[in-house]
C-alpha positions in Angstrom: 0.0 0.0 0.0 2.8 2.4 0.9 4.4 1.8 -2.5 1.1 2.4 -4.3 0.6 5.7 -2.4 4.1 6.9 -3.3 3.5 5.9 -6.9 0.3 8.0 -7.0 2.0 11.0 -5.3 4.8 10.7 -7.8 2.4 10.9 -10.7 0.6 13.8 -9.0 3.8 15.7 -8.4 4.8 15.3 -12.1 1.5 16.7 -13.5 1.7 20.3 -14.6 -1.9 21.0 -13.3 -0.8 20.1 -9.8 1.6 23.1 -9.6 -0.2 25.4 -11.9 -3.3 25.1 -9.6 -1.2 25.9 -6.6 0.0 29.1 -8.2 -3.5 29.9 -9.5 -4.8 29.6 -6.0 -2.6 32.5 -4.9 -3.9 34.8 -7.7 -7.5 33.9 -6.9 -7.0 34.7 -3.3 -5.3 38.0 -4.2 -8.3 38.8 -6.4 -10.7 38.0 -3.6 -8.7 40.3 -1.2 -9.1 43.2 -3.6 -12.8 42.4 -4.2 -13.9 42.2 -0.6 -15.2 45.2 1.3 -13.1 46.9 3.9 -15.4 45.7 6.8 -14.8 42.1 5.9 -11.1 42.0 6.8 -11.7 39.6 9.8 -13.8 37.3 7.6 -11.3 37.0 4.8 -8.6 36.1 7.2 -10.8 33.6 9.0 -11.8 32.0 5.7 -8.3 32.4 4.1 -9.5 34.7 1.4 -12.3 32.4 0.4 -9.8 29.7 -0.7 -12.3 26.9 0.1 -14.2 27.4 -3.2 -11.0 27.6 -5.2 -9.6 24.5 -3.6 -12.8 22.7 -4.3 -12.6 23.6 -7.9 -9.0 22.5 -8.2 -9.6 19.2 -6.5 -12.6 18.3 -8.7 -10.5 18.8 -11.8 -7.4 17.0 -10.5 -9.5 14.2 -8.9 -11.6 13.6 -11.9 -8.7 13.5 -14.3 -6.6 11.2 -12.1 -9.1 8.4 -12.5 -10.9 9.1 -15.8 -7.7 9.6 -17.8 -6.4 6.2 -16.7 -9.7 4.6 -17.7 -9.5 6.3 -21.1 -5.9 5.3 -22.0 -6.2 1.9 -20.2 -3.3 2.8 -17.9 -5.5 1.4 -15.0 -4.8 -2.1 -16.3 -1.1 -1.7 -15.5 -1.9 -0.5 -11.9 -4.3 -3.4 -11.4 -1.6 -5.9 -12.6 1.1 -4.5 -10.3 -1.2 -4.2 -7.2 -2.2 -7.0 -4.9 -5.9 -6.1 -5.1 -8.3 -3.4 -6.4 -8.9 -1.8 -3.0 -5.2 -0.9 -2.9 -5.5 0.9 -6.2 -8.7 2.7 -5.3 -7.5 3.6 -1.7 -4.0 4.8 -2.8 -5.5 7.2 -5.3 -7.9 8.5 -2.7 -5.2 9.0 -0.1 -3.0 10.7 -2.7 -5.7 13.3 -3.4 -6.3 13.6 0.4 -2.6 14.5 0.9 -2.9 17.0 -2.0 -6.0 18.4 -0.3 -4.1 18.9 2.9 -1.2 20.5 1.0 -3.6 23.0 -0.7 -5.1 24.0 2.7 -1.7 24.4 4.3 -0.7 26.5 1.3 -3.8 28.6 1.6 -3.0 29.4 5.2 0.6 30.3 4.2 -0.7 32.5 1.5 -3.1 34.2 3.9 -0.4 35.0 6.4 1.8 36.3 3.6 -0.9 38.5 2.1 -1.9 39.9 5.5 1.7 41.3 5.9 2.5 42.2 2.3 -0.1 43.2 -0.3 -3.1 44.0 2.0 -1.2 44.9 5.2 -4.2 44.3 7.4 -4.2 45.9 10.8 -6.4 43.1 12.3 -4.8 41.4 15.2 -4.7 37.6 15.0 -5.8 37.4 18.6 -9.0 39.4 17.9 -12.0 37.5 19.1 -14.3 36.7 16.2 -16.4 33.7 15.2 -17.6 31.4 18.0 -15.8 33.5 20.6 -12.4 32.4 19.3 -9.4 34.4 18.0 -9.1 34.8 14.3 -6.1 32.5 14.1 -8.2 29.7 15.6 -11.1 30.4 13.2 -8.7 30.1 10.3 -7.3 26.7 11.5 -10.8 25.4 12.3 -12.3 26.6 9.0 -9.4 25.0 7.1 -9.8 21.6 9.0 -13.6 21.7 8.4 -13.1 22.4 4.7 -10.8 19.4 4.4 -13.9 17.3 5.3 -16.1 19.2 2.9 -13.7 18.8 0.0 -13.1 15.1 0.7 -16.9 14.6 0.5 -16.8 16.1 -3.0 -13.7 14.0 -3.9 -15.5 10.9 -2.8 -18.4 11.8 -5.1 -15.9 12.5 -7.9 -14.3 9.1 -7.5 -17.7 7.4 -7.5 -18.7 9.3 -10.7 -15.4 8.5 -12.3 -16.0 4.8 -11.9 -19.5 5.2 -13.4 -18.5 7.6 -16.2 -15.3 7.5 -18.2 -15.6 11.1 -19.6 -13.6 13.7 -17.7 -15.9 16.5 -18.9 -19.1 14.9 -17.6 -17.5 14.0 -14.3 -16.2 17.5 -13.7 -19.4 19.1 -14.8 -21.6 17.0 -12.5 -19.2 17.4 -9.6 -19.1 21.2 -9.9 -22.9 21.3 -10.1 -23.1 19.3 -6.8 -20.4 21.6 -5.3 -21.8 25.0 -6.3 -25.5 24.2 -6.6 -25.8 22.0 -3.6 -27.4 24.7 -1.5 -30.1 25.4 -4.0 -30.8 21.7 -4.5 -30.9 21.0 -0.8 -33.2 24.1 -0.3 -35.6 22.7 -2.8 -35.6 19.3 -1.1 -36.4 20.8 2.3 -38.9 23.4 1.1 -41.9 21.4 2.4 -42.1 21.7 6.1 -43.4 18.1 6.6 -40.2 16.7 5.0 -37.6 18.9 6.6 -36.9 16.3 9.4 -35.8 13.8 6.8 -34.6 15.8 3.8 -32.3 18.0 5.8 -29.9 15.0 5.9 -29.6 14.8 2.1 -25.9 14.8 0.9 -26.3 18.1 -1.0 -26.9 19.8 2.3 -23.6 18.7 3.7 -21.7 20.6 1.1 -22.7 23.8 3.0 -20.5 22.9 6.0 -17.7 25.3 5.4 -20.0 28.1 4.3 -22.2 27.7 7.4 -19.1 27.8 9.7 -18.2 31.2 8.3 -21.8 32.6 8.3 -23.9 30.5 10.7 -27.0 32.8 11.0 -27.5 32.9 7.2 -27.0 29.3 6.4 -28.6 27.5 9.3 -31.9 28.7 8.1 -31.4 26.8 4.9 -29.6 23.7 6.2 -31.7 23.2 9.3 -28.7 21.5 10.9 -26.0 22.6 13.3 -22.3 22.7 12.4 -21.7 19.5 14.3 -24.6 17.7 12.6 -23.3 18.8 9.2 -19.8 17.6 10.1 -21.1 14.2 11.2 -23.3 13.9 8.2 -20.4 14.7 5.9 -18.2 12.0 7.5 -21.0 9.4 7.2 -21.6 10.3 3.6 -17.8 10.1 2.9 -17.8 6.5 4.2 -21.0 5.6 2.3 -19.9 7.1 -1.1 -16.4 5.6 -0.7 -17.8 2.1 -0.2 -20.2 2.5 -3.1 -17.5 3.9 -5.4 -15.2 1.1 -4.5 -17.9 -1.5 -5.2 -18.5 0.0 -8.6 -14.7 0.1 -9.3 -14.3 -3.6 -8.2 -17.0 -4.8 -10.6 -16.0 -2.5 -13.4 -14.7 -4.3 -16.5 -11.6 -2.9 -18.1 
């Protein structure tokens, strides 16, 4: 398993999109910093210049292409031949993307600290009490950790779709729709008061976890769940979708 993970990380490190995306993340965060109003300095620091949406977009593209491209060029056959079993191939790819996800979030924190002292020169103190009666630095670390869960939920869905559909374009399109339209879809599902108790646990609702952490009062009206409930729901769906994705991958004919 360790060898398989190293192999996946090696392939990931030698893809141009991996490093181009890391640089693009910085430019998007800088753009957000200029676009945000003056009175949102605390929020942009706590949410690392809205890096969560950008990281999600990057991971969808990288995650989808890491699987679908190997299906299209049959490179997956070589991996299956060299690996002991299919779960090793599937899990090693998943863990490699997870490590890349962690890298992007750590990078976003580094970019945030750098931008705070260079381009934007914010006078906001890191120890200023902000969200949930915590200092801004704690908000930033908590939001980043929470977003790792949210992004891995999307990646799990991306992997599942990649096993069902071999087309990169379709997988990326569907995944982005789930990511950025999840709130609207979930809102439609919970519109009827009689069904709120059940439909609030739909997977689309869990995508709002990071957004709700940063703006609880606005989003809890839509999600009908607390931050902890969204977190637990996301973890449960990650397990469910991972199992389903692997079962599809195991039975897939190459």
